[in-house]
N, CA, C and O atoms as a DFTB+ gen file, in Angstrom:
180 C
 N C O
     1  1       0.838      -1.163       0.000
     2  2       0.000       0.000       0.000
     3  2       0.887       1.230       0.000
     4  3       1.932       1.265       0.649
     5  1       0.458       2.221      -0.727
     6  2       1.217       3.463      -0.845
     7  2       0.373       4.610      -0.285
     8  3      -0.822       4.692      -0.569
     9  1       0.973       5.477       0.492
    10  2       0.271       6.633       1.034
    11  2       0.724       7.885       0.292
    12  3       1.921       8.135       0.150
    13  1      -0.238       8.667      -0.178
    14  2       0.048       9.902      -0.890
    15  2      -0.337      11.065       0.027
    16  3      -1.471      11.134       0.500
    17  1       0.584      11.956       0.273
    18  2       0.324      13.110       1.127
    19  2      -0.533      14.128       0.374
    20  3      -0.403      14.274      -0.841
    21  1      -1.399      14.823       1.090
    22  2      -2.297      15.781       0.442
    23  2      -1.539      16.872      -0.305
    24  3      -2.033      17.376      -1.313
    25  1      -0.357      17.245       0.163
    26  2       0.420      18.278      -0.516
    27  2       0.956      17.794      -1.868
    28  3       1.388      18.600      -2.691
    29  1       0.925      16.474      -2.093
    30  2       1.406      15.899      -3.348
    31  2       0.289      15.726      -4.380
    32  3       0.537      15.250      -5.488
    33  1      -0.937      16.109      -4.020
    34  2      -2.075      15.959      -4.924
    35  2      -2.250      17.247      -5.718
    36  3      -2.413      18.326      -5.149
    37  1      -2.212      17.117      -7.045
    38  2      -2.396      18.275      -7.918
    39  2      -3.882      18.588      -8.034
    40  3      -4.705      17.689      -8.210
    41  1      -4.212      19.859      -7.935
    42  2      -5.599      20.274      -8.120
    43  2      -5.662      21.214      -9.317
    44  3      -4.937      22.206      -9.387
    45  1      -6.530      20.885     -10.242
    46  2      -6.731      21.679     -11.447
    47  2      -8.161      22.188     -11.442
    48  3      -9.060      21.495     -10.968
    49  1      -8.385      23.386     -11.962
    50  2      -9.759      23.882     -11.969
    51  2     -10.050      24.714     -13.207
    52  3      -9.183      25.387     -13.764
    53  1     -11.288      24.636     -13.601
    54  2     -11.900      25.454     -14.642
    55  2     -13.220      25.927     -14.063
    56  3     -13.667      25.371     -13.060
    57  1     -13.860      26.922     -14.643
    58  2     -15.138      27.374     -14.088
    59  2     -16.135      26.213     -13.917
    60  3     -16.536      25.574     -14.890
    61  1     -16.519      25.963     -12.675
    62  2     -17.495      24.928     -12.383
    63  2     -16.945      23.520     -12.298
    64  3     -17.705      22.580     -12.062
    65  1     -15.640      23.346     -12.483
    66  2     -15.045      21.998     -12.457
    67  2     -13.736      22.039     -11.659
    68  3     -12.864      22.871     -11.910
    69  1     -13.623      21.136     -10.708
    70  2     -12.375      20.967      -9.958
    71  2     -11.975      19.504     -10.079
    72  3     -12.778      18.614      -9.798
    73  1     -10.752      19.252     -10.492
    74  2     -10.258      17.874     -10.561
    75  2      -8.989      17.766      -9.731
    76  3      -8.139      18.656      -9.740
    77  1      -8.882      16.662      -9.021
    78  2      -7.729      16.399      -8.174
    79  2      -7.093      15.095      -8.630
    80  3      -7.735      14.045      -8.612
    81  1      -5.850      15.159      -9.034
    82  2      -5.128      13.955      -9.459
    83  2      -4.580      13.273      -8.212
    84  3      -3.494      13.593      -7.729
    85  1      -5.360      12.326      -7.704
    86  2      -5.010      11.666      -6.451
    87  2      -3.766      10.805      -6.569
    88  3      -2.939      10.758      -5.657
    89  1      -3.642      10.133      -7.685
    90  2      -2.490       9.265      -7.903
    91  2      -2.054       9.418      -9.346
    92  3      -2.871       9.320     -10.261
    93  1      -0.783       9.656      -9.551
    94  2      -0.234       9.796     -10.898
    95  2       1.264       9.502     -10.843
    96  3       1.826       9.411      -9.751
    97  1       1.915       9.355     -11.980
    98  2       3.348       9.021     -11.975
    99  2       4.237      10.041     -11.257
   100  3       5.351       9.705     -10.857
   101  1       3.766      11.274     -11.087
   102  2       4.581      12.280     -10.392
   103  2       4.611      12.086      -8.876
   104  3       5.582      12.473      -8.226
   105  1       3.545      11.482      -8.296
   106  2       3.502      11.346      -6.843
   107  2       3.435       9.892      -6.378
   108  3       3.182       9.624      -5.203
   109  1       3.662       8.957      -7.298
   110  2       3.506       7.544      -6.977
   111  2       4.581       6.703      -7.671
   112  3       5.217       7.138      -8.630
   113  1       4.757       5.503      -7.159
   114  2       5.658       4.555      -7.816
   115  2       5.024       3.994      -9.081
   116  3       5.712       3.462      -9.952
   117  1       3.709       4.118      -9.170
   118  2       2.987       3.601     -10.332
   119  2       3.243       4.504     -11.534
   120  3       3.027       5.714     -11.466
   121  1       3.699       3.916     -12.622
   122  2       3.998       4.705     -13.816
   123  2       2.909       4.591     -14.873
   124  3       2.958       5.283     -15.890
   125  1       1.921       3.719     -14.643
   126  2       0.918       3.462     -15.673
   127  2      -0.513       3.782     -15.225
   128  3      -1.464       3.498     -15.954
   129  1      -0.674       4.367     -14.038
   130  2      -2.019       4.594     -13.511
   131  2      -2.170       6.040     -13.067
   132  3      -1.274       6.607     -12.442
   133  1      -3.305       6.625     -13.394
   134  2      -3.687       7.933     -12.870
   135  2      -5.113       7.804     -12.351
   136  3      -5.991       7.295     -13.049
   137  1      -5.340       8.265     -11.129
   138  2      -6.684       8.275     -10.552
   139  2      -7.027       9.725     -10.268
   140  3      -6.299      10.423      -9.562
   141  1      -8.152      10.173     -10.829
   142  2      -8.568      11.568     -10.704
   143  2      -9.957      11.643     -10.088
   144  3     -10.856      10.894     -10.468
   145  1     -10.122      12.545      -9.144
   146  2     -11.411      12.832      -8.519
   147  2     -11.914      14.130      -9.149
   148  3     -11.187      15.123      -9.185
   149  1     -13.152      14.129      -9.645
   150  2     -13.685      15.303     -10.343
   151  2     -14.960      15.769      -9.645
   152  3     -15.853      14.969      -9.364
   153  1     -15.035      17.062      -9.372
   154  2     -16.230      17.670      -8.776
   155  2     -16.798      18.673      -9.780
   156  3     -16.092      19.557     -10.263
   157  1     -18.082      18.516     -10.082
   158  2     -18.762      19.410     -11.022
   159  2     -19.773      20.244     -10.273
   160  3     -20.506      19.732      -9.426
   161  1     -19.816      21.523     -10.579
   162  2     -20.839      22.389     -10.017
   163  2     -22.187      22.018     -10.638
   164  3     -22.247      21.499     -11.753
   165  1     -23.230      22.281      -9.927
   166  2     -24.571      21.974     -10.404
   167  2     -24.796      22.595     -11.790
   168  3     -24.567      23.788     -11.988
   169  1     -25.245      21.774     -12.740
   170  2     -25.516      22.237     -14.090
   171  2     -24.337      22.128     -15.048
   172  3     -24.492      22.403     -16.238
   173  1     -23.174      21.740     -14.567
   174  2     -22.002      21.601     -15.426
   175  2     -21.909      20.174     -15.957
   176  3     -22.469      19.251     -15.367
   177  1     -21.207      19.997     -17.061
   178  2     -21.000      18.687     -17.658
   179  2     -19.533      18.365     -17.767
   180  3     -19.170      17.292     -18.250
């Protein structure tokens, strides 16, 4: 199991959309996996 510190999580945003790259090759030993959490404001796609 690998623990990723919150300061190592990249957060990207556009109007009405926030995405957080929880796991990616920059903050993990995994070179082939990216896990992203996406939050959409009401009415956004």
